[in-house]
N, C-alpha and C positions, 0 to 999 in steps of 0.2 A: 520550535523557538525556545530558547532557554528561559528559565524563570526570571533571570535578571532583566533581560530585554523585554520580556512580556510585561513585567510589572512597571517598568519605566514608562511604557506606552500608556498605562492606565493612571499613572501620576498625572500625565497631561490630560487624559480623559476626564479625571475627576475635577481638575481645575476648570476645564471648559464647560463641563456639565453644570457645575455649581455657578458659573458665571451666568448661564442661561436661566438658572432658578434663583438668582440674586443671593447666592451663597458664597461666591468666591471672594468677596471683599473682606467681610469680617464675620459673617455668620450671624452675629447679633450686633447690628450697627448701633453705636452709642448714641444716646439721646443727649443733645447739647445742653438740655436743661438739667441733666443729672450729673453726678460725679463722673470723672474719667473712668474708662473701662480698665485701664492699666493699674497696676499696683503702685507705681511711682507717680508722685504729684508733678504736674507740669508747672514749671516756675515762670515761663514767659507769659506776659499779658497779651493775649491775642488781640485785644482791642487797641493796643498801642502799636501793633505791627501793621505794615502796609497791606499785608494779607489779612482781610477782615473775616476770613472763614474761621469757624471754631476748629480746634484740633481734630475733633471727630469728623467734621465735614471735610477738612483738608485731607485726612488720611483716607477717607472713603473715596474721594475724587481722584487722589493720586494713585491709589491702588487700582482704580478702574482703568487709568491710563496704562499702568504697568501690565494689567491683565490683557489689555488689547495688544501690547507689545509681545507678550508671551504667546498669545494666540497667533500672532504673525510670525513666530519663530525667532523673534529678536530677544533671545533670553538674556544675553550679556548686557544689553542696553537696559533691560528691565532690572537686572541685578544692580546695576550702577545707580539707578534712580531710587530703588528701594533701600540701598545702603545709605544714601543721603537722608532719606526719610527716617530711617532708624536712628541715625546720629542725632537728629533734631528731636525725635519723639521715641526714645528707647523703651518707654513704658507701655506701648501698645503692642498687642500680640499679632495683629493682622499683618503688618509688613513682614514679620518673620515667617508667617505661613506662606505668603506669596513668594518671598525670596527663596525660602527653602524648596518650594516647588520648582522654581526656575533653576536652582542649583542642581536638583535631581535630573532635570531634563538635559543638563549639560554633563551629567554623570559625575558631578562633584559631590559624591555621597557623604563624605565627612562633613562638609559645610552644610549640606542639606539636613543631615541629622542634627547638627548643632542648632540650626534655626528652628526646626520643629520641636526640639526639646525645650528651647527657650520659650516658644509660643505656648507650650503646655504648662510651663512654670508660671507664665503670666496669666493664663486663663485655662485651668485644667478641665473645664466643662465644655469646651468647644470640641464637638465630635470630630470635625474634619481634621484637626491637628493630629489626633490619635490615628485616624485612618491613614493619613499621608505618612506619618512616621512609621507605621506598620509596613507600608509599601517600600519605603526607603530601606528599612531593616531587612526586608525580604530580598531586595536587590543586592544588599551587601552580604547576603548569605546567613543572616541571623534569623533563622526560622523561628526559634522559640520567642525571641523578642518581638517579631512580627505578629505572631499569634497572640501574645499578651496584649499588644496595643489594639489589635482588632477586637479582642474580647472586651477591653476597657471601653472602646468606642460603643460597642453594643450596650454595655451596662449604662453608660451615660445616656444613650439614645432612649432606652426604656425608662430610665428614671425621669428624664426631662420630657418624655412624650414628644419626641421630635417630630417634625413634619414627615409625611409619607415619603417625600422625596429622599430625605436623609436616611430613613430606614431602608428604602429600596436601594439606595447607593451603597449602603453598608452591606446589604445582602449580596449585591452585585460584586463587591470587592471580595467578600468571603467565598462566593462561588468561583470566582476567577482563581483564587488561591488554591482551592480544592482541586480545580481543573489542572492547575500546574503541577499538583502533587499526584495526578492521575487517579484521584478519587472521584471518578466520574459520576457514580451513583449519588455520592454526597453532594456534588456540585448541582446535580439535577434537582434535588430537594431544596437546596438553597435558592436556586434560580426560580423555582416554582413559587417559593415564598415571596421573592422579590416581585414576581409578576403579579401576584395577588394584591400587593401593596402599591402598584403603580397605576397611573391613569391610563386608560385604554389607548388614547392617541398621543401620548406624551413621547418625548425623545427617550426618556428612561425606559419606557415600555418597549420601544423598538430595540434598544440595546440589550435588554434582558432577554427578549425573544430570540435575538440573534445568538447570544451566548448559550441559551438553552438548546437551540437548534444545533449549534456547533458541538455541544456535549452529546446530544442524541446521536449525531453522526459518528462520534468516537465510539459510542456504545453499540453501533450497528443498527440503531433504530432509525432507518432511513425514511420510513413513511412519516414518522413523527417530525423528523428534521425538516422534511419538505413542507409539511403543513405549516410549521412555524415560519419558515422562510417565505412562503407564499404571503403570509400576513405582513411580514417585515417589508417585503418589496412592494406590497400594496400601499403601505404607509410612505415608503420612500423608494421609488423604482431605481434610483441611482445610488443606493447605499452599497458602496464597494465591497465591504466584507461579506455582506449577505449574497451579493452576486457571485463572489468567488466560492462561497460555500454551496450555493445552488449548483454551480458547475460541478462540484464534487459529488453532489447528490445525483445529478444527471449521469455522471460517469458510472456511479454504482448501479444505476438503472440501465446502463449500456445504451444510452441515447446520445450517440456521438455528436450529432449536429447541434443539439441543444446544449450539451455540456461545452462544446467548443465556442458556441455563441456567447454563453455566459462569461467564459474566461476572456474572450476577446473584448467583450463590453467593459470589463474591468480595466484592461490595458488601454482601451480607447478613451474611456472617461477620465482615467488618471492623467492622461497626457493632454487632455483638452480643458480640464477645469483646474482652478486654483486649489491649493492645499485645503483639504476638508478640515473643518475645525473640530470634528468629533472623533476622528480616527487618525492613526498614524498611516497616512495614505501610502507613503513610500514602502512601509513594511508590507502592506496588503499587496501592493504591486509586485514586490519581489517574490512573495509567496505564490502569487498567481503565475508568475513566470515559471516557477518550478513545477507547478501543477499542470500547466498546459504542456510543458516539455515531457513530463511523465506520461500524461494521457495520450498525447499524439503518438509518442513512440510505441507504447504498448497497444495502440490501435493499428499499428503498422503504417501510419501515415508519416513516413520518414521525411519526405520532402517538406511537409508542413512543420515537422519537428525542427529541421534545419532552419527554416525561415524564421520561426519565432525565437528559437534559442540563440541563433547567431546574432539577432538584433538586440538581445537582452543580456548576453553573458557579461558584457563589460560593466554592468551595474551591480554585479555580485562580487562578494569577497568570501574568503574562508571556506567553510564546508559547503555553502550554497554555490560558490564558484566551482568547486570540485564536482558537485552533482550536475551542474549545468554542463560542464565539460564532458561528463560521463554520457549524457544524453546527446550532446552535439557530436562527439566522437562516435558514439554508438549509431546515430542516425546515418552519418556518412559511411560508417563501416557497413551497415546493412544495405546501403545503396551501392556498395562496391567502389566507393570513392576513397580508396585506401590512403592516399597521401593526405587528403583533408582529414580523414579519421585520425591518423597519427598526430596531426597538428592539434586536433581537438583533445585527444587524450593527454598530449604533452602539456596542454594548458592546465589541466588538473594536476599532473605530476609535478609541475613547477611550484604548485602550492603545497603539495605533500608528496615527496618522491617515493615514499613507501606505500602509498595508497593502493588498494586492490585494482585500481584502474590499470596498474602495471600489467596485470595478466591479460586484460583486453588488448593492451598495446601489443603484446606478444602474439595473441591470437590473430590480431589483424595482420601482422607481418607474415604469419603462417598461411593465412588465407591468400595473401598476395603471392607468396612463393608457389603455392599449388593451384593457382587460379586456372591455369590452362592444362594442368595434368589430368589425364583421363581418370574418371572416378573409380574405375576398376583397378587402378594401379596402386592405390594407397588406402590406408584405413585411418580416419581422422584421429581416433583416440590414441593410436600408437605414435602419433607425431609429438605427443607431450609426455613428459615423465609422470608417473603416478603421483609424486609429491606436488608437482605443479597443478595437476588436475584437482587434487584434494584441496590445496590452498585456495584455488580459484573458486571451487564449489562452496567452501566455507566463508569466502569473501574476507579472508584475513590479510592484514597488511604483510608486505613481503619481509619486513624485518622480524616478524613473529613466526614466520612459517617457511618461506622459501629458503632452501640451502644457499649459503654464500657461494657455493661452487657453481651455481646456476649461471650459464653463459647466455646472454641475450641473443635473440635471433638477428641475423643480418638484415639490412634493408634490401628489398628486391626492386629490380628495374622493370618488372612486369607491369604493363599498362593497366590502369584501373578500368572499371566498367564504363562504357559509353552509353548513357541512358537513351541517347537518340538513335542508337542502332535498332533496326527493325528485326522482328523475329522471322524465322523461316516459316514457310507455309505449314510444315508439320508442327512446329512449335505453336503456331497460332491456333491450329485445330485442337491441339491438346489443351491449350490454355482455356479455350471456351468450355470444354468438357470439365476441366478441373475446377473452374469457378463454381459450377453447379454442384459437382460432387463434394467439394470441400465444405459446403455449408452444412453437410450432414454431421459434422463434429460439434456444431455449436450448441452450447447449453443456454437455455432460456431461463436464467436464474440471476437475480441481482448479484452484483459483484464481479461478473464476468464481462470482459470487454472484447467485442468482436475485432479480430485482427485480420485485415485484408490480406496480408502476406501469408498468414497461416492458413487461410482458406485455400489460397492457390497451392501452397506447398502440400497441404493435406490431400487435396484432390489429385495432384501429380504423384504423391507417394502411394496413394491407394491404387491408382492406375498401374504404376510400375510393379508394385508387389502383386497385384491381381493378375497381370499378364504373365509373370513368372509362375505363379501358382496354377494358373489356367493351363499352362504348358505341361506342368507336372501331373496335374489331374488327368490330362488327356493322354498321359502315358510317356511323355518325353523324359529322358534322364538328363538332369542338368548337373554339371560339375562346375565348381567355382575354383579359381586359382588360389584363393586364400589371401591374396594381397589386400583385399578390401574387407576381410572378415574380422570380426571383433574378438574371436576366440581361437578358432582353428585356423592357423596361418599357413597351412600347407594345402595342396589341392584335395578337395573332398566333395562329396555329394551335397547338394543344396539341402540345408536343414532348417529347423525352426529358428535358430539364431540368425541365420543368413536372411530369413524373411524379415525379422525385426531390424536387422542392420539397414535394410532399405528405408524403412520408416524412420529410424533413428538418424540416418544420414541427412534426410530432408529436414528434420527438426533441428539438427545442429547447424545446418547451413542457413536456415531462414532467420534465426534469431541469435546473432553472435553474442548478445549480452546474457544469454541463458547458458550456464555451464552444464550441458547435457553429456553425461558420461555413463558408461557401464560401470557399475559399482565394483565388480570383480577386477576392474582395471586400475583401481586406486591402490594405495600402499597396502602391502600384506597385513600390516598392523591394524589398519582401520577395517580391512575386510574381516579379519578374525574377530575384532571387537563388535562388529555389526553395524557398519555405516549404513544409515537408512534415511528415510524421509519421515518428517513429523508434521502433522496437520492439526492445528488447534481448532476446536469449535468454540471454546470459551477461554478468554484471556483476562483473568481478574474479573471485572464486571462487564467486559466487552464481549459482544457476539462477533464471531467471524462471519461477515455478511455472506460470503460465498457458500460456506459449508454449514451454517447454522440450521438450514432446513432439515438436515439429517441428525439434529441434536436428539430428538425423541427416540429415533431408531437406535442410536448408539447408547443413549442413556438406559433404555430398556434392556439392551444387550448386556450392559455393565451389570445391572441389577440381577439379571438371570445368571451371569457367569460367576459373580463374586461368591455366592454360596457353594458353587461347584468347585471352585479353585482355591478358596481360602477357608481355613478351619475357623468356624464360628459357633457360638452357642445359639440355641433356638431363638432367644429374644433378639439377638443381632440379625439373624436371618429374617425374622418377621419385620423388623424395623427397616431393613434394606429393601426387601421386595415391596414394601408399602411406601417407600420414600417417594417424594414428589420433587425434591430438589437435590442438587449436588451437596449442599450443606448437610442435609439430613443423612445422606449416605456417609459423608465424611465423619459426622458425629457418631453414627452407629458403629462405624469401623474403629473410631478412635485414632485413626492414622490415615496416611495416604494409602492408595490402593492401585494395583495394576493387574490386569487380567489379559489373557490371550484368547482371541476369538478362534473357534475351530474351523479348519478347512479340511473337508473330507477328501481323501485321495480317490482318484479314478483308476490309478494303476494298481493300487493295493486296496481293494474294497474293505471298508471297515477301519482302515488306518486313518488317523487324524494328524494333520500337520498344523504347525503354528500359522495362523492367519495374521491378523493385525493385533497390535498391543493397544489396549484401551487403558489410559492412565488418568487418575484423578488425584491431584495433590494441591496443597495450599502453597502459594508463592508470596513471600514477603515483598518481593520486588514489585509484583503486580497488585499487591494488597487484595488478594482474592484467590479464587480457585482457578486452576488450570485443568482443562478437560480436553484431552487430545488423543489422536489416533496415530500410531507410528508403525513402520515396518522395519525389520532388521535383517540385513542381508548377510547373515553369518554363513560360513561355508557349508555346514550340515543342511541348513534350510535351502541353500542354493542348489545342492545336489538333488534334493527331493523335488523341487519345482522344475529343475531341468528335466527330470524323468516325466513329470506331468505334461510339460509343454511338448516334449518329444513325442509322447504318446498321442496328445491331441493333434499334433501336426501330422503324424503318420495316419491317423484316422481320416484326416482330410485328404491326404494324397493317395490313400489306398482305395478311394471311391471308384477310380477307374474312369474310362472314357464315356461311360453311359450317362444318361440324364439322371441327375440327382434331384429328388423331390424338394419342394420348398421347405417342408418340415425338417428334413435331414440337413439341408444347407444351413438353416437357421440354428439348429442344435449344434452342429459342428463348429460354426463360427463363434457362437456364444460360449461354448465350452473352452475353446482356445483362448478367447478373450478373458474368461473368468479366471483362469489360472495366472494369466499375465497380470490382471488387476490385483490378485492376491499376492503375487510375487513382488511387484513394484521394484524392478532391478536397476532402474536408472536414478541418477542423482536428481534429475528433474524431467518432467514431460511424460512420465509413464501413463498418466490418465488419458491424455489426448491420443497417444499412440495406441492405447487399448481400444478406443472408439474407432480409430482408423482400421484396426484389425478386423472388427466385425464387418465393416463395409467392404473391405478388401476381399475377404473370403467369400462374401455373398457375390461380389462382382466376378470372382474367379469361377463360381458355379453358374454364372449367367443370370443373377438376380440383383435387384436393387430395391431398397426401401425408399420410397419417394418422399414420404412426409418428414417433417422436422421432428427433432426430439421434443416431447411435450414440455410445457412449462413446469419448472420445479424438479424435473428429473435429471439426476447426474448418474450416468451409467456406472462409473467407477465406484461410487458409494453404494449403489445397489448391489454390486458384487462384493464389496468389503463387508457388508452386514449380512451376507448370505453364507451359509455353511457348505452348501453343495452347488454344483452347476445347475441342478434342477431347480433349486430355490431361486437362483439368480434369474433363470429363464422365466419362472413364474412371476417374479416381481416386475418383469417387463411385458408380461403377456397381455396387458390391457391395451397396449398400442403396438407392440412388435409381435405380430402374429404371422404365421406362414401365409395365410390368405391375403395379407397386405403386401406381400412381395410381388414385384412385377418382373417379367422377363425382360432382359436387355433387348433393345431394338437394334443392337449392333453386335458384331463379333469382336472380341477384345484383340484378336490377333490379325484379322484381315481387314476390318473396317476402320480402324484407327491406327495412327502411327505408333511405332514401338517407342516407348518412353526412354529406354536405356540408350537407344541409338540416336534419338532426337535431342536428348539432354545428356551430353557425354562428359561435361566438365563442370567445375564450380562456376565458371563464368556463365555457362548456359543456365544453371540453376538460379543465379542472381538475376540474369536477364528475365527469366520467366516470372519470378515472384515480384520483381520491380516494374513489370510492364505497366505503362501508363504513368509512371512517376516522372515528374518534371521539376528540375531544380532551376529556380530563377537566378 
């Protein structure tokens, strides 16, 4: 949400909250026995008027009526009444405050600013006028003026020893402002102060707790966020913003049913109840529509994604409409409903013709064109130009990246997938086995969302690659035509890259929204410069929920490597190795720093290759430190890892037809996966494919690890922080031991159907991963 819209919402919130605490009328209601509050003397004799109320009484009562109109959303009507009141009593500041707030809600910011300025001129000690003018100035883009007004409000509040409510509200406003500036740590401190000054069961207390929870969620502190939201929802079980945030928290905990239930409750309550007087209910509803669309899609629940997104897309405009069309089109696309998918994408492109949804539109058409072509007859990466793949991978708008010479693909007449079609008996048998095997890739770590389609596709990918490897291990010589190969496009013996092509093909098919490409198939310029992947652990003051569990490992590796790779004096070395924070390392260095983790070669013992790059730098944009791990796929590095993977592959295939021990099978599979994890040669998806590799090779040798990956373990990160395959194996040895492997109760080639024969086209792949999906 942009700062302007965000702060407008809280102009309304301030009015309504102060109404609840008798603050919205005048803040300091005039005593009829004293002089008038305004600076100008009232000339009319109130006792000679048919209206026997004193001016102060009349103003208080009339503003109460106008406040009610504002709460009902009848802003223009309130403005009209307040204008009449000001004409009769121009010396009172209260009507200007109320009218200025109503103007702000209608986005008449110039008029709102003028009214708040006049209110301050008439009564410069009324705190709320300064707060509201600060909000209005922020909405107009005058950041310095907004800060100055909020500071003045605090000064007045402290001097006059204002009520706890006023101080709490002022802290709430400051906290929201810092949140909008992405100073989340600063916002936390301010919200904590506001919480300390609010009554435990008050409405303000609820609001502060909600905003503190929301900020903790941004910081990656999901346990703290949940604890606060539990309290808020105990105070008010139907508080829509807290319900929506709790859905986000449950998503991070990978609790699909609970997250979905919270999101649905927001949608149901918003449609059943009148406008909430404390929040911008419509804004919360629109935000929740986007959240449930994202969540359901990335959980692989595409039919549910269509259901919720299709019903809500008409309520959105601008960027929100584009995002909704992205998920609606993407859901139809993933279901093989190509005509509907293209209509969904077109909805977004009508809003922004150069948006990167254009690439998805083209990918969808390509999927349809090749839907019934045998998988062995084409290679997916080769169907798109390097420039197209690169632009899509970077998600850049077409006018910034795609050559003007690009010719859009034609529309195909190939029929879309019929979800009601039944699977063949062979496909049904494979599906049952794949659902069980596919769960072996799942990480039990906050931030990861279980995707039902990826479970099925992973199981099938592992089975297919294992069957091929099993044949080679048993002595069969397999040659491929090269038509479906990612590198060697002429007939050749099956090699390490052909093995990974099987896994990559399944990954590309299961998630059309993921731009999964081999990096050496991008533009030569990018390949030479080192196109790669970057994974942040810290972004400013935010933790990356998924990967922060490996912060200490990477931080300790950084402290170990810096003195080895950077020229430092003795004092700097001591300060760095004893540092406990990123800030201490950066101060000791006096600059940003970047080091390369070592990866020892198995092909050339003693030789060290570049592993991952660990970088620490200060970002003005994020107002804090960036701490990240990246890989760079430059040609020289590519050649070295090609040799390592070729060697690891040959060691597997040279074992021969005899029985391979559990220990050898585990060592060979983990070594193969280790160099893949260190290599990271795909634009996306390398980690999941590496985990599939371990299971696939074990299956090929006739073994299976039955248990799930333990909580908190991420196999790719264990590899990236290890310098040798042996170190990687040791890091997993507490749970992945030879004695824990079980022999398969079936023969890969004779007891189960052949995957390549049973799933021969893209249509077959889509049918398998969408089994059980029903579109209403």
